[in-house]
C-alpha positions as CSV (number, residue, x, y, z in Angstrom):
1,X,-39.1,37.4,14.2
2,X,-38.1,39.8,11.4
3,X,-41.7,40.8,11.0
4,X,-42.0,41.7,14.6
5,X,-44.0,38.6,15.6
6,X,-44.5,37.1,19.0
7,X,-44.1,33.5,19.9
8,X,-47.3,31.5,20.5
9,X,-47.7,29.0,23.3
10,X,-47.2,25.3,22.6
11,X,-50.8,24.4,21.9
12,X,-51.3,27.2,19.4
13,X,-48.3,26.4,17.2
14,X,-48.7,24.4,14.0
15,X,-47.3,20.9,13.7
16,X,-44.7,22.1,11.4
17,X,-43.1,23.9,14.3
18,X,-42.1,20.7,15.9
19,X,-39.3,18.2,15.2
20,X,-40.0,14.5,15.3
21,X,-37.5,12.1,16.9
22,X,-36.9,10.5,13.6
23,X,-36.1,13.9,12.0
24,X,-33.8,14.7,14.9
25,X,-31.8,11.5,14.4
26,X,-31.5,12.2,10.7
27,X,-30.3,15.8,11.3
28,X,-27.7,14.7,13.9
29,X,-24.1,14.9,12.8
30,X,-21.0,13.1,14.0
31,X,-20.3,15.5,16.9
32,X,-22.8,18.0,18.3
33,X,-26.6,17.6,18.4
34,X,-28.5,20.2,16.3
35,X,-30.5,21.2,19.4
36,X,-30.3,24.5,21.3
37,X,-32.0,25.0,24.7
38,X,-33.0,28.6,25.5
39,X,-32.4,29.9,29.1
40,X,-34.0,33.3,29.9
41,X,-36.2,35.1,32.4
42,X,-39.9,35.4,31.7
43,X,-40.8,39.0,31.3
44,X,-44.5,38.8,32.4
45,X,-46.5,36.2,34.3
46,X,-48.5,35.0,31.4
47,X,-46.2,35.5,28.4
48,X,-42.4,35.3,28.5
49,X,-41.8,37.7,25.6
50,X,-45.0,39.8,24.9
51,X,-43.3,42.2,22.5
52,X,-41.2,39.6,20.7
53,X,-38.0,41.4,21.8
54,X,-36.3,38.2,23.0
55,X,-37.5,36.4,19.9
56,X,-35.7,38.9,17.7
57,X,-32.4,38.6,19.8
58,X,-32.4,34.8,19.5
59,X,-33.2,34.9,15.8
60,X,-30.2,37.2,15.2
61,X,-27.9,34.6,16.9
62,X,-29.5,31.7,15.1
63,X,-29.0,33.3,11.7
64,X,-25.3,33.8,12.3
65,X,-24.9,30.2,13.4
66,X,-27.0,28.9,10.5
67,X,-24.8,30.7,8.0
68,X,-21.9,28.5,9.1
69,X,-23.7,25.3,8.8
70,X,-25.1,25.1,12.3
71,X,-28.8,24.6,11.7
72,X,-30.4,24.4,15.1
73,X,-33.7,23.3,16.5
74,X,-34.6,25.3,19.5
75,X,-36.2,24.2,22.8
76,X,-38.1,27.3,24.0
77,X,-40.2,26.3,27.1
78,X,-43.2,28.4,26.1
79,X,-43.5,27.0,22.7
80,X,-42.1,23.5,23.5
81,X,-44.0,22.5,26.7
82,X,-47.7,22.7,27.2
83,X,-48.8,26.0,28.8
84,X,-51.9,27.3,30.4
85,X,-53.5,28.9,27.3
86,X,-55.4,31.7,29.0
87,X,-55.0,31.6,32.7
88,X,-56.5,35.0,33.2
89,X,-59.8,33.6,31.9
90,X,-59.5,30.2,33.5
91,X,-58.3,28.3,30.4
92,X,-55.7,25.9,31.8
93,X,-53.8,22.8,30.7
94,X,-55.8,19.6,30.4
95,X,-55.0,16.6,32.6
96,X,-53.1,15.0,29.7
97,X,-51.2,18.2,29.0
98,X,-50.3,18.5,32.7
99,X,-48.9,15.0,32.6
100,X,-46.8,15.8,29.5
101,X,-45.6,19.1,31.1
102,X,-44.4,17.2,34.3
103,X,-42.7,14.6,32.1
104,X,-41.0,17.4,30.2
105,X,-39.8,19.0,33.5
106,X,-38.1,15.7,34.4
107,X,-36.1,15.7,31.2
108,X,-34.8,19.3,31.4
109,X,-31.6,18.3,33.2
110,X,-30.5,16.1,30.4
111,X,-31.5,18.6,27.7
112,X,-29.5,21.5,29.1
113,X,-26.6,19.5,30.5
114,X,-26.0,17.1,27.6
115,X,-22.4,17.4,26.4
116,X,-23.4,17.9,22.8
117,X,-26.4,20.2,23.0
118,X,-26.1,24.0,22.8
119,X,-27.5,26.4,25.5
120,X,-28.4,30.0,24.5
121,X,-28.6,32.2,27.6
122,X,-30.4,35.6,27.5
123,X,-28.8,37.0,30.7
124,X,-30.0,40.6,30.2
125,X,-33.5,42.1,29.7
126,X,-34.3,43.5,26.2
127,X,-34.1,47.2,25.7
128,X,-37.2,49.0,27.0
129,X,-38.2,46.3,29.6
130,X,-38.6,47.9,33.1
131,X,-39.3,45.9,36.2
132,X,-41.3,48.7,37.7
133,X,-43.9,48.5,34.9
134,X,-44.8,44.9,35.5
135,X,-48.0,43.7,37.1
136,X,-48.1,42.8,40.7
137,X,-46.9,39.2,41.3
138,X,-44.6,39.2,38.4
139,X,-41.1,37.9,39.0
140,X,-38.9,40.9,38.2
141,X,-35.6,39.4,39.4
142,X,-32.7,39.5,37.0
143,X,-31.4,36.4,35.2
144,X,-28.6,35.5,37.7
145,X,-31.0,35.9,40.6
146,X,-33.7,33.5,39.3
147,X,-33.8,29.9,40.4
148,X,-34.6,28.3,37.1
149,X,-32.1,30.5,35.1
150,X,-29.4,29.7,37.7
151,X,-30.2,26.0,37.3
152,X,-30.1,26.0,33.5
153,X,-26.8,28.0,33.5
154,X,-25.4,25.5,36.0
155,X,-26.5,22.5,33.9
156,X,-24.9,24.2,30.9
157,X,-21.7,24.6,32.8
158,X,-21.1,21.0,33.6
159,X,-19.3,19.2,30.7
160,X,-20.0,21.2,27.5
161,X,-17.3,22.7,25.4
162,X,-17.2,26.5,25.9
163,X,-18.6,27.3,22.5
164,X,-21.8,25.3,23.1
165,X,-22.9,27.6,26.0
166,X,-23.4,31.1,24.7
167,X,-24.4,34.2,26.7
168,X,-26.5,36.1,24.2
169,X,-26.8,38.9,26.8
170,X,-23.3,39.9,25.8
171,X,-24.2,40.5,22.1
172,X,-23.5,44.1,21.2
173,X,-26.1,46.2,19.4
174,X,-25.2,47.1,15.8
175,X,-22.5,44.5,15.4
176,X,-22.5,42.4,12.3
177,X,-21.4,39.0,13.7
178,X,-19.8,36.0,12.1
179,X,-19.7,32.7,13.9
180,X,-16.3,33.2,15.5
181,X,-16.9,36.7,16.8
182,X,-20.3,35.7,18.2
183,X,-18.8,32.8,20.1
184,X,-15.9,35.1,21.3
185,X,-18.3,37.8,22.6
186,X,-20.7,35.3,24.2
187,X,-18.1,33.1,26.1
188,X,-15.7,35.7,27.6
189,X,-15.8,37.8,30.8
190,X,-17.9,35.5,33.0
191,X,-19.9,34.1,30.2
192,X,-19.2,30.6,31.4
193,X,-18.7,29.5,35.0
194,X,-16.9,26.3,36.1
195,X,-19.0,23.3,37.2
196,X,-20.4,23.1,40.7
197,X,-20.6,20.1,43.0
198,X,-24.3,19.3,43.9
199,X,-23.7,20.5,47.5
200,X,-22.3,23.9,46.3
201,X,-25.2,24.2,43.8
202,X,-27.8,23.6,46.5
203,X,-26.2,26.1,48.8
204,X,-26.2,28.9,46.2
205,X,-29.7,27.9,45.1
206,X,-31.0,29.1,48.5
207,X,-30.2,32.7,47.4
208,X,-32.3,32.5,44.2
209,X,-35.9,33.4,43.6
210,X,-38.7,31.1,42.3
211,X,-42.2,31.8,41.4
212,X,-43.2,28.4,42.8
213,X,-40.2,27.7,45.1
214,X,-42.0,25.2,47.3
215,X,-42.2,22.7,44.5
216,X,-39.5,23.9,42.1
217,X,-36.6,24.2,44.5
218,X,-36.4,20.5,45.6
219,X,-37.1,19.4,42.0
220,X,-34.2,21.3,40.6
221,X,-31.9,20.1,43.3
222,X,-32.7,16.5,42.4
223,X,-32.4,17.2,38.7
224,X,-29.1,18.9,39.0
225,X,-27.6,16.1,41.0
226,X,-28.8,13.6,38.5
227,X,-27.4,15.6,35.6
228,X,-24.1,16.1,37.4
229,X,-23.7,12.4,38.0
230,X,-24.8,11.5,34.4
231,X,-22.6,13.9,32.5
232,X,-19.4,13.7,34.6
233,X,-19.8,9.9,34.9
234,X,-19.6,9.4,31.2
235,X,-17.3,12.2,30.2
236,X,-14.0,11.1,28.6
237,X,-13.0,14.6,27.4
238,X,-13.6,18.0,29.0
239,X,-13.1,21.2,26.9
240,X,-12.8,24.3,29.0
241,X,-10.3,26.3,26.9
242,X,-10.4,30.0,26.0
243,X,-12.9,30.9,28.7
244,X,-10.9,33.5,30.6
245,X,-10.7,31.3,33.7
246,X,-8.3,32.2,36.4
247,X,-7.1,30.6,39.7
248,X,-10.6,30.8,41.4
249,X,-12.2,29.0,38.5
250,X,-9.4,26.4,38.4
251,X,-9.9,25.8,42.1
252,X,-13.6,25.3,41.7
253,X,-13.0,22.8,38.9
254,X,-10.4,21.1,41.1
255,X,-13.1,20.5,43.8
256,X,-15.2,18.6,41.2
257,X,-12.3,16.5,40.0
258,X,-11.2,15.7,43.5
259,X,-14.6,14.3,44.3
260,X,-14.0,11.5,41.8
261,X,-17.0,12.6,39.7
262,X,-15.1,11.9,36.4
263,X,-13.9,8.3,36.6
264,X,-13.6,8.0,32.8
265,X,-11.9,11.3,32.0
266,X,-8.9,10.9,29.7
267,X,-8.3,14.4,28.3
268,X,-8.7,17.8,30.0
269,X,-8.4,20.9,27.9
270,X,-7.7,24.1,29.9
271,X,-5.4,26.0,27.5
272,X,-5.7,29.7,26.6
273,X,-7.1,30.7,30.0
274,X,-5.6,33.0,32.8
275,X,-4.7,30.2,35.3
276,X,-1.7,31.0,37.4
277,X,0.4,29.0,40.0
278,X,-2.3,28.9,42.7
279,X,-4.9,27.4,40.3
280,X,-2.3,25.0,38.9
281,X,-1.5,23.9,42.5
282,X,-5.2,23.3,43.2
283,X,-5.5,21.2,40.0
284,X,-2.4,19.2,40.8
285,X,-3.6,18.5,44.3
286,X,-7.0,17.4,43.1
287,X,-5.7,15.1,40.4
288,X,-3.2,13.6,42.8
289,X,-5.9,12.2,45.0
290,X,-6.7,8.5,44.7
291,X,-9.7,7.9,42.6
292,X,-9.8,11.4,41.0
293,X,-9.7,11.0,37.2
294,X,-7.7,7.7,37.3
295,X,-7.8,7.4,33.5
296,X,-6.5,10.9,32.8
297,X,-3.7,10.8,30.2
298,X,-3.5,14.4,28.8
299,X,-3.8,17.8,30.5
300,X,-3.5,20.8,28.2
301,X,-2.5,24.0,30.0
302,X,-0.6,26.1,27.4
303,X,-1.4,29.7,27.1
304,X,-2.0,30.3,30.8
305,X,0.1,32.2,33.4
306,X,1.7,29.3,35.1
307,X,5.2,29.8,36.6
308,X,7.8,27.6,38.1
309,X,5.8,26.9,41.3
310,X,2.8,25.7,39.3
311,X,5.0,23.4,37.1
312,X,6.7,21.9,40.2
313,X,3.3,21.1,41.7
314,X,2.2,19.3,38.5
315,X,5.5,17.4,38.4
316,X,5.4,16.3,42.0
């Protein structure tokens, strides 16, 4: 990245570029997995980052995290899953590679939604990239308008702690980051949305664009619902603190909790947000429903904007 290089596709990378399962197990600590999944919009049809601009941005963040002991192994779809090596000249994946590619697609929900993996989101285009300069047929939609990006962001918004889902599009040029300032910049001001019920996800998905929507749209709906059930079904703690969430975000979270999606939840961390009385009332109503978080023992709300009315709703 520092030399201005460009990422090669999966089949062209040396074996040293890949991490074996045994090595992953050895590198895994007591808490978070040393894995970061990248979420970003492809810049051209045949190569997601032809100038290496996104590679440079990701490398900058990884260097900061590595200085503080967070050595990460990155899932980057282009380099991690088998690609069509040269589609313009008819060089496509083999049958075996196609089977592996489809198998990989089926695992993406777990990879991006797992409570202890990181997700790095490039929500802005690199400097100098212009949609009007792209070849005909290229998906030129922005990050938040693309179906796969929206899905990856939604997976990352399920049960991860806030610091594990970073919006690298919020990194500021010329800033020398340390780990804390990087996390602060990349999690505030809309950098992390609350989780969505599968029905709400599916409804919003209809507004997003896909290059291959006929196949991909029903696939990601199934994968999102499976990830939602898996991650909330096993969650005992949810850490949503310091994300700048207000009443609207609290109400959205309340819908998820009211559905009974988190039967094992014991601790819910919502401190240092901007939640007021209305958001607090929504949470209290949701948690008061039979079957909604029946094991919940601790709810952390300090550092919000809750007044008497919100406190009364919680105490009722």
